[in-house]
N, C-alpha and C positions, 0 to 999 in steps of 0.2 A: 724662722719657720713658724707658721701658725698651725695649730692642731685643733680640729673640730671633732665633736663627738659622733658616735653612731647615730644613725637616723638624722643626719644633718638636713635632710630635705623635708621630712614630715613624719609624724607618728599618728596612726589611725587605730581606732578601736575595732572596726569591722574589717574582716579579711577582704571583702569585696572592694572597699575603699583603698586599701593598701595596694591591691592588684591594679585597680583602674588608674591610679595616679602614677604608677611606675613608668619610667622612661628608659630608653636605650642610652648608651654612653654618648651618642651624638645628639642628644636632646638638649632642651633649653637649660635644664638644671646644671648639667656639667659645663655647658658653654658659659653660664653665669659665673661659676667658680673659676673657670679658666680666665675669664676677663678680670675678675677680682685679683687673682694672683699677679697677672701682668700689670694691672693698673697700680697696685701697691708695691710691686717689685719684691714680693715675698714668695717663698715656697709654701705650699699649702697641703696639709694632710686633711682631706675630706674623709672623716672617719667612717662614714657609712651612708650610702644612698640606696634606694630601692631600684635596682636595675631590672628592667623587663626581662623575663625569661624567654626561652626560645618558643617557637610556635608549637613545638612538641610538648612543652610544659608551660603553657600559657596561664595556668592557674596558680603559678608560684613565681617568686622573684628571687634574684640574688641580692644579698646584702654585701655591698661592694665598697671597698676602701680605695680611694684614689690618692696618689701623690702627684701634685702639679708643680712644675718648676716656675721660677720667676718670670719666664718668658711666656707663660700661659699654656705650656704643653703638658699633657698627661704623660708621666714617665713610668708609672707602674699602676697596675690594676690587680687588687687582691680581693678574692671572693671568700667570704667567711666559711671556714671549714667546719667548725663545731657549732651545732645548732642547739640552743637552749631548750630544755624540756624539764618542767618542774611542776609538781602538784603537791603543795604544802597544805596539809589538813587545816582548815579554818583560815587559810591564807591565800597566796597567789597561786593561780594555775595558768601556765603558759606553755604552749607547744609551738616552738618556732618552726619546726619542720612542716607544720600545716600550711605555712605560707611561704617558706624559704627553701631554695635549692642549695644544697651544700656545695662549696667549692671543691676543687680537685688538687690544688697545688700549694705548697709552701714556697714562697718566692724568695729569690736571692735578695739580700738587703740592698736598699737603694742608696747610692752615694748622693748626699745632700750637703749643704753648707754646715750642718751640725754633726756630720759623720754619717756612717752607714746605718740606715734606718730599717729595722725589721718590722714587717707589717702583720698585724693581727687585728681581731675585733672581739671585744667583750668576752663572751663565753670561752674563747680561745685561752683566756687567762688561766683557766683551771687545768690546763694541760701542759705541765712543765717540759714534756718531751719537745713540744714545738719551740719553746723559748730556747732550749739547749741546742736544737738544730740551727736556729737562727744565729745563735752565738757562734756555733762551729762554722757557719757560713760567713762570719766576719762582722756581725752586727755590733755596733756601739750603742745604739738606742733601740729600745723596743717600744712599740706603740700599742696601746689597748683602748682605743676609742670605744665608749660603752654607753649602755642604758641599763645599768644594774637596777634591779628592783629594790625597794626599801628593805625588805626582809633580808635578802642575801647581801645587800650592800652594808647594812649595819653589822652583820656578822663577819663578812669575809673580805670586803673590798680592799681595805688598806693592807691587811696581812698578806693577801695574795700578791698585791703589787710589790710589796717589800720583799717577799720571798723570791719572786721572779728576778728582781734586781740583784739580790744577794747571790743567788745560785748562778746567774749568768755574768755578773760583774758588769752589767750594762746600766745606763740610765733607762728609766721607764717613764714614759709620758702617757698619761691616761686622761684624755678629755672625756667628760661625762655629762650626759643629760641629767637634769634635775627638775623636780617639781611634778605636778600632776598633769597627766595627758588624758583627760576624760574621767569617767566614773570608775573604770576598772583598773587603771594603771597609773603608777607613780614611780619616778626614778630617784635614786638615792643622791646622785650628784657627787660632791666632794672630789672634783677633778684634782689631780695632783701630779707632781714630778718627783720621782725617787732617784737618788744617786746610786752609784755602783756599790756603795757601802751599806745601802739599805736605809739611808736617812731620807725622810720626806723633806725636800728642800723648798717646796712651794705647794700650796694647797688652797682650793676654794672651800668655802663653808656653805652655810645656808644662803639660798638666793643665787642669782646670776652673778658670775664673776669671771676673772681671768687670773690664771696662775702663770707667773713668769719665772723662768729659771735660765741659767747659763749652763751649756753643755761644755764641760772642761775635759778635752781629750787627754791632757796631761794627767788628770786625776784618774781617768779610766786606766791608763797605763800603770800608774802608781798602785792602784788597788790590785790589779792583776799580777803585778810583780811581787807584792807583799804576800799574797796567798794564790799561787798559781794552780788553781783547782783544775783547770783544763789539762794540765800536764800530769796531774795526779790521778786522773780517772782510770779505774781498773777495767779497761776495755777488754783485757784478756778474760775477765769474768762475765761481764754483761754486755760486751759488744759495743759497737759504735752506733749512735743514733744518726740516721740518715733520712733524707727527704725523698720519697718517691714522687715522681711527677710525670706528666705527659711529655712527649718529645718537644724540643724547642720549636716553637712556631716559626722562628726566623732563621733556623739553621737548615741549609740545603743539603749538606753532606756531613756524614760521620766517617771517620777514618778507622778502618779495620786493618791494621798493619799498613801496607801501602795501597790497600784497596779502598776506594771511596764507596760508602754505603749511602744510597739515596735516602733522604729523610723520610720519604714515603714508604720505605721498607722497615722503618724503625717504629716499634709500637710501645716502648716502655723506656723511661729514663729515671734514674735515681741520681744521687749526688755524684757518684763516681763511676756509674755503670750505665750501659744501654743494652737493649735487647732488640733483635731484628730477625726477620723471617729468613728461611734458608732457600738457596737457589736450587738445591737438590735434596729435599728432605728424605730421610730414610723411612720415616713413618709420618702419617699426617700429624701436624702440630710440632714437628721437629724444628726447634728454634735455637738461636745462639745468644749467649750473654757474654759481654766483654767489658773490661774497664775502659773508660773514656780515654785515659792515657794509654798510649800504645806501648805497654810493657811487654817485652818478648817472653819472659819466663815468669812462672808463678812466684819465684823467690824475689823477683824485682818489684812486686807489689808492696805498698805500705800496708800496715795493719788495718788502717781505715778502708783502703781499697779492697782488701780481702773480705773484711766484714760486710762491706756494702755489696760486693759482688755475690756473695753467698746468700745474703738476705734477699737480694733481688731474685736470685735463682729460686729460692724457696717460695717467694710470693708468686712468681710466674708459674712454677710447676703446679702449685695448688690450683690456680685458676685454669691452666691449660688442661689438667687432668679432668676437672669438672666439665670443661667445655667439650672435650672429646670423649667423655664417658670412659676414661681410662681406669684401669684397676691398679696399675703400677706405673713407675717411671724409671727410666735410665737417665742418670745425671752424671756426665763424664767431663773431666777436665783434660784437655790436651795440652801438654807442656813439652814442646819440642818435637822435631821431625820424627824421631823414633817412636813417638807416641801417636803418630798419625797426623800430626799437625802440619797443615799445608800453608798456613798464614802465620807469620812470625808475630803473633799477638795472642797472648794467653787468653783462652776463652772456655766457656762451659757450654756443652751440648745438653739440651733438655729434650727428651723423647718420651711422650706419653705412650704407655704400653698397654696392650690388650692380650688376652689369651690367644695363642696360636698365631701371633703376628710374624713369628719366625718358626721354621721347622725345628731348629735347635736354638735355645735361648742365646747361647754364646755366638750365634751367627751375627748378632748385632754388631759385634766389635769388628768383624771383617767388613761388614757393610759400612760402618763408620769410617774405616780406614780408606775405603775405595770409592765412597759414594760421590766424591767431588773430583775424582780423577777424570781428565778429559777422555781418556781411552775407554772409560766405563760407559758403555752405551745402553745400559739397562734402563736408565731414566734420562730423559732429555733435560737440559737446563730450562728452568721456568722463565717465562717472559717477565719483564718489569711490571707490566700491568697485572699479571697474576699475583705477583708478590705484593704489590701495592694494595690489591684488593684484600688479601689475607691480613696484611698489617692493619688495614682500616677496620676490619672486623675485630681484631684483637684490641686495638685502641679503644673501641667502643666497649668491649668486654671489660677492660680494666677500669675505664672511666665509670662504668655502671657499678662495678664491685666497690670502687672507692667511695661511691655515693650512698651506699646502703648501710 
């Protein structure tokens, strides 16, 4: 597998040039890399290209990392999450957010000939939460294609790469730009590969070069067995790190007990949970959160699923309350038929609340118990199109919040 650095297509000094040269993923640049991977029968990590933004954000681009298989097919597309912003007195000043759109998702590691590869880009390196989430998702190798500045590279490049390798017990592969890119910008270089013990096993120095290393799956297992840090994590004290994401683009149906939930009704996904709009909401904004795995009872959930479900509920409640100008919220877990549960799949109700929405506050529990009973004619079942429309609004809301 061959790894290329961030900005594998070009680096420009002027924002206007960066924007004007950007292409979509079906443009000539990606096609060129696809042909190279196929021609040379290698997997290819194109560490970062400038992907044209949408028409609604035409003045910015995505910084996009692609993995292409040896047949020349793009198998994963990651858009840089963390955007670099630095203003060092007497030194470099760079605001990546002026030209780049932040991505929205941490992606599942990609199965490749060298193991499961977790995708990141440059400034993502400074956020250990992301690397730990990728490890929890099964990563064997973490990639940090970069264009580190000289100032930050000399101070932090190697120590950060080694830290990410040690704490995740993964190989870290960091292709890197080097040299001067015009009058105002220069990159540190020193591309390297770090093993799960934190040792630099291959490194480029000054000038253009290639770092070559072998990924040893047996050594990964050995290091993880010697010091099983993932088993020793005190999740009872600080919870489980999970990745929030938009709903799966290729999934048509989510299962809620034995009931299929159309993906168009789902507005939020995390590692273990999903959230969807209600067919008979008790109040505007009444939604449900459930674990992806169809666990019948609360006690059937793993600690990771519990942490993830309530972390998702907290995030959703905060944004829904803002969206509906609510002053409070009712958050209720229904666990079993005697608690009003009508679907054998543990779930959380989130209801944004306002003053006077019920004559008596406790009326909400009676409403919750009976709102989805067919004999209850107070409210009609909503149509699929109505539910899809609400979910679409909420997806945009959460995508917007994730980008700010």
